[in-house]
C-alpha positions in Angstrom: -48.1 -66.4 88.6 -48.9 -64.3 86.1 -50.2 -64.9 82.8 -47.5 -64.1 80.2 -48.9 -62.3 77.2 -47.9 -63.5 73.7 -47.5 -61.6 71.0 -50.3 -63.2 69.6 -52.6 -62.0 71.9 -51.2 -58.4 71.7 -51.6 -58.7 68.0 -55.2 -59.5 68.3 -56.2 -56.8 71.1 -54.6 -54.6 69.0 -56.7 -55.7 65.9 -60.0 -55.5 68.2 -59.5 -52.2 68.9 -58.2 -51.0 65.5 -61.7 -52.1 63.9 -63.5 -50.6 66.4 -62.0 -47.2 66.4 -59.8 -46.8 63.1 -58.3 -44.9 61.3 -58.3 -47.5 58.3 -54.5 -47.8 57.7 -53.8 -48.9 61.3 -56.4 -51.6 61.3 -55.2 -53.1 58.0 -52.0 -53.0 59.0 -52.9 -54.4 62.4 -54.9 -57.7 60.4 -51.8 -58.3 58.2 -49.9 -58.1 61.4 -52.5 -60.4 63.4 -52.4 -63.2 60.6 -48.3 -63.1 60.0 -48.6 -62.2 56.2 -45.9 -60.4 54.4 -47.5 -58.6 51.8 -46.2 -60.8 48.9 -48.6 -63.6 50.4 -51.5 -60.8 50.9 -50.6 -60.1 47.2 -50.9 -63.9 46.1 -54.2 -64.1 48.2 -55.9 -61.0 46.3 -54.5 -62.5 43.0 -56.2 -65.9 43.8 -59.8 -64.0 44.4 -58.8 -62.0 40.8 -57.8 -58.7 42.3 -54.7 -56.7 41.1 -52.6 -54.9 43.9 -49.1 -54.4 43.8 -47.4 -54.7 47.0 -46.2 -50.9 46.8 -49.6 -50.1 47.3 -50.7 -52.4 50.3 -48.1 -50.7 51.7 -48.8 -47.0 51.2 -52.5 -48.2 52.4 -51.2 -49.2 55.3 -48.6 -46.8 56.1 -52.0 -44.2 55.5 -49.6 -42.7 52.6 -52.7 -43.3 50.2 -56.1 -44.3 49.9 -58.0 -46.9 48.4 -60.4 -45.4 45.9 -60.8 -46.5 42.2 -63.1 -49.4 42.1 -60.9 -51.9 41.7 -59.4 -50.9 44.6 -62.7 -51.0 46.9 -62.8 -54.5 45.6 -59.5 -55.4 46.9 -60.8 -54.0 50.4 -63.9 -56.1 50.5 -61.7 -59.1 49.2 -59.1 -58.3 52.2 -61.6 -58.6 54.5 -62.3 -62.3 53.5 -58.9 -62.8 53.4 -57.6 -61.8 56.9 -60.3 -63.2 58.6 -62.1 -59.6 59.4 -66.0 -59.4 59.8 -67.7 -57.8 56.7 -68.2 -55.0 55.6 -65.2 -54.0 58.5 -62.9 -52.0 56.5 -65.1 -50.2 54.0 -67.1 -48.4 57.3 -63.2 -47.7 58.4 -62.4 -46.4 55.1 -65.6 -44.5 54.6 -65.9 -43.0 58.2 -62.3 -41.5 57.8 -62.9 -40.1 54.2 -65.2 -37.5 54.6 -63.4 -34.6 55.9 -60.8 -32.4 54.2 -56.8 -31.9 55.6 -55.6 -28.3 56.0 -54.3 -28.0 52.9 -57.9 -28.0 51.5 -57.5 -31.5 49.6 -59.7 -34.4 50.1 -59.4 -36.6 52.5 -60.7 -39.3 50.6 -64.2 -40.4 48.8 -67.1 -40.2 51.0 -69.7 -42.9 51.9 -72.1 -42.3 49.2 -69.1 -42.2 46.6 -67.6 -45.6 48.2 -71.3 -47.3 47.7 -71.5 -45.6 43.8 -68.5 -47.3 43.3 -68.9 -51.2 44.6 -72.0 -50.9 41.4 -74.8 -51.5 44.5 -77.0 -48.7 43.1 -76.5 -49.9 39.6 -77.9 -53.2 40.9 -80.7 -52.2 42.8 -82.2 -50.1 40.0 -81.6 -53.0 37.7 -83.6 -55.3 39.9 -86.2 -52.3 39.9 -85.8 -52.7 35.8 -85.3 -48.9 35.9 -81.8 -48.3 34.6 -80.2 -44.8 35.1 -81.3 -42.1 32.9 -84.9 -43.5 32.7 -87.0 -41.1 30.5 -87.2 -38.0 33.1 -84.9 -34.8 33.3 -84.5 -32.7 36.7 -85.8 -29.3 36.6 -86.2 -28.7 39.8 -85.1 -30.5 43.2 -85.5 -29.1 46.6 -84.5 -31.4 49.4 -84.7 -30.9 53.3 -82.8 -32.7 55.7 -83.1 -33.3 59.4 -80.8 -34.2 61.8 -82.2 -35.2 65.0 -81.0 -34.7 68.5 -78.3 -37.8 68.8 -76.8 -36.4 65.6 -78.0 -38.3 63.2 -79.8 -38.2 59.8 -83.0 -38.4 60.9 -84.6 -38.3 57.6 -85.2 -36.4 54.4 -88.1 -35.0 51.8 -87.6 -34.6 48.4 -89.5 -32.5 46.3 -89.1 -33.1 42.5 -89.9 -30.8 39.3 -89.4 -33.0 36.2 -89.6 -32.8 32.4 -90.5 -36.4 30.5 -88.0 -36.8 27.6 -89.8 -39.8 25.7 -93.5 -41.4 25.9 -94.8 -43.7 28.8 -92.8 -42.3 31.9 -95.2 -42.9 34.7 -92.7 -43.5 37.5 -89.3 -42.5 39.2 -86.8 -44.3 41.6 -86.0 -43.1 44.3 -82.3 -43.8 46.0 -81.3 -42.6 49.7 -77.7 -43.5 51.2 -77.8 -44.1 54.5 -74.8 -42.8 56.8 -72.0 -45.6 57.8 -73.7 -48.3 60.0 -77.4 -47.7 59.4 -80.2 -50.2 58.8 -82.2 -50.0 55.7 -84.4 -52.3 56.8 -85.7 -49.9 59.6 -85.8 -47.2 56.9 -89.5 -46.1 55.3 -90.5 -44.4 52.4 -93.6 -42.3 52.4 -95.1 -40.5 49.4 -96.2 -37.1 49.9 -97.7 -35.7 46.9 -98.7 -36.8 43.5 -96.8 -40.2 43.5 -97.4 -43.2 45.4 -94.6 -46.2 46.8 -94.1 -48.9 44.7 -91.4 -52.0 45.2 -88.7 -50.8 47.6 -85.6 -52.2 47.4 -82.7 -52.9 50.6 -78.9 -53.7 50.5 -78.2 -53.6 54.1 -74.4 -53.9 54.0 -73.9 -50.6 51.6 -76.6 -48.5 53.4 -78.3 -48.2 50.5 -82.5 -48.4 49.7 -84.2 -47.6 46.4 -88.0 -47.1 46.4 -90.4 -46.9 43.4 -92.7 -44.0 43.3 -95.8 -44.5 41.2 -97.3 -41.6 39.1 -101.0 -41.7 38.4 -100.6 -40.9 35.2 -98.2 -41.7 31.8 -96.2 -38.8 30.6 -95.8 -37.7 27.0 -92.6 -36.5 25.6 -92.4 -32.6 26.8 -94.6 -33.0 29.9 -93.6 -31.8 32.8 -94.5 -33.1 36.7 -94.1 -32.7 40.4 -93.9 -34.7 42.9 -92.7 -35.2 46.8 -91.6 -38.2 48.8 -89.5 -38.4 52.4 -87.5 -41.3 53.6 -87.6 -41.9 57.1 -83.9 -42.6 58.5 -82.7 -42.4 62.2 -80.4 -45.4 62.0 -77.4 -44.9 62.4 -74.8 -42.8 64.0 -73.3 -39.2 63.7 -74.2 -37.7 60.9 -71.2 -35.2 59.3 -72.7 -34.6 55.7 -75.2 -34.9 52.8 -74.1 -35.2 49.6 -75.7 -35.3 46.0 -74.4 -36.7 43.1 -75.4 -36.5 39.1 -74.5 -38.2 36.1 -76.0 -35.2 34.3 -76.2 -31.8 33.8 -79.7 -30.6 35.6 -82.1 -27.8 36.8 -82.2 -25.6 39.9 -81.0 -27.7 43.3 -81.8 -26.6 46.7 -80.5 -28.2 49.9 -81.8 -27.1 53.0 -80.3 -29.1 56.4 -82.3 -28.7 59.5 -80.5 -29.5 63.3 -82.1 -30.1 66.2 -82.5 -27.6 68.5 -80.4 -29.4 71.0 -77.7 -30.6 69.0 -76.2 -27.8 66.8 -72.8 -27.9 64.9 -70.3 -25.4 65.6 -69.3 -24.7 61.7 -71.2 -25.4 58.3 -69.7 -25.4 54.8 -71.1 -26.2 51.4 -68.5 -27.9 48.7 -68.2 -29.3 44.9 -66.8 -32.1 43.9 -66.4 -33.1 40.0 -65.9 -36.7 40.8 -65.7 -39.5 43.4 -61.9 -39.4 43.5 -61.4 -35.8 42.6 -60.6 -33.0 45.2 -63.5 -30.9 47.0 -63.8 -27.6 46.3 -65.5 -24.6 46.2 -65.9 -24.5 49.9 -68.2 -21.8 51.6 -68.8 -21.1 55.2 -72.5 -21.4 55.5 -74.0 -19.2 58.6 -76.8 -21.0 60.9 -80.0 -19.6 61.1 -80.7 -18.7 65.0 -84.3 -19.7 64.7 -84.4 -22.4 62.6 -81.4 -23.8 63.0 -80.9 -24.7 59.4 -78.5 -23.7 56.5 -79.0 -24.6 53.2 -77.3 -23.7 49.2 -79.1 -22.8 46.0 -77.4 -23.7 42.7 -79.2 -22.2 39.3 -77.9 -24.8 37.4 -76.6 -28.0 38.6 -73.4 -29.3 36.6 -71.9 -33.2 36.6 -70.5 -34.3 39.6 -71.4 -33.8 43.5 -72.6 -31.3 45.4 -73.1 -30.9 49.5 -73.6 -29.6 52.8 -70.9 -30.8 56.0 -70.6 -29.8 59.5 -68.5 -29.9 62.6 -69.5 -30.9 65.6 -66.8 -29.8 68.0 
């Protein structure tokens, strides 16, 4: 006699599939259905977690009409993972993976994974552990970054060359922050001092894919002194990479970004973009031609403004 499939079995299968492949709103809707909770009950549970979200917002989220973006909304998503008995980071990662592109009208499809991490305060917490709050005595005159995308289309690593000026006496270090792609493993990443620095303490946050490394100078800078140093991060721990984003909360000097692709894994299109804030639409889209010989694209910004700047690419 064939086994009768219950509604609960079907809901569980649909949830498992949605958590694996997304998108975010489908997974959220499937999770709520699998637990059999009306939205009013979900809202009540969120309030018990100290998070206020309206029933209308929850409805929009599970329909895909709106996406959680504000810090309070992202805290709600993390609380939903617990309330709906889901694996930690499962909804956050789906939100990040589906939020890196743009729709045909040129509007932002959502916030990138790096900006999601910023919103949760992980970076500030790691900087605090290293005793290095933002704006710790150095002004960037120039930053040149070379990002490598490997044969598996993964973020293999990057090298950064900094030119800085001290705006107070006694500065003797810099804390570098590396944001891995969704699914990365910071414990497997390594940091190398390439020139004029040594690697000090390193802090990692596996759930968010963030690494913070202390780079020690061999001298104490006085106000007005300039300094050059280089370091590299070996990553290669995540899946397919689609973009590299650099964010800053204050104006700076020249920024150059070069993205180099493995000869056996070349994208079909690349473009640069800007974004005034993590929640703002992307703008300044400009197609970039891939170098035939070196398999790379680049951008140069003479003077960086506050916000985000990056290069994104399509594989097919």
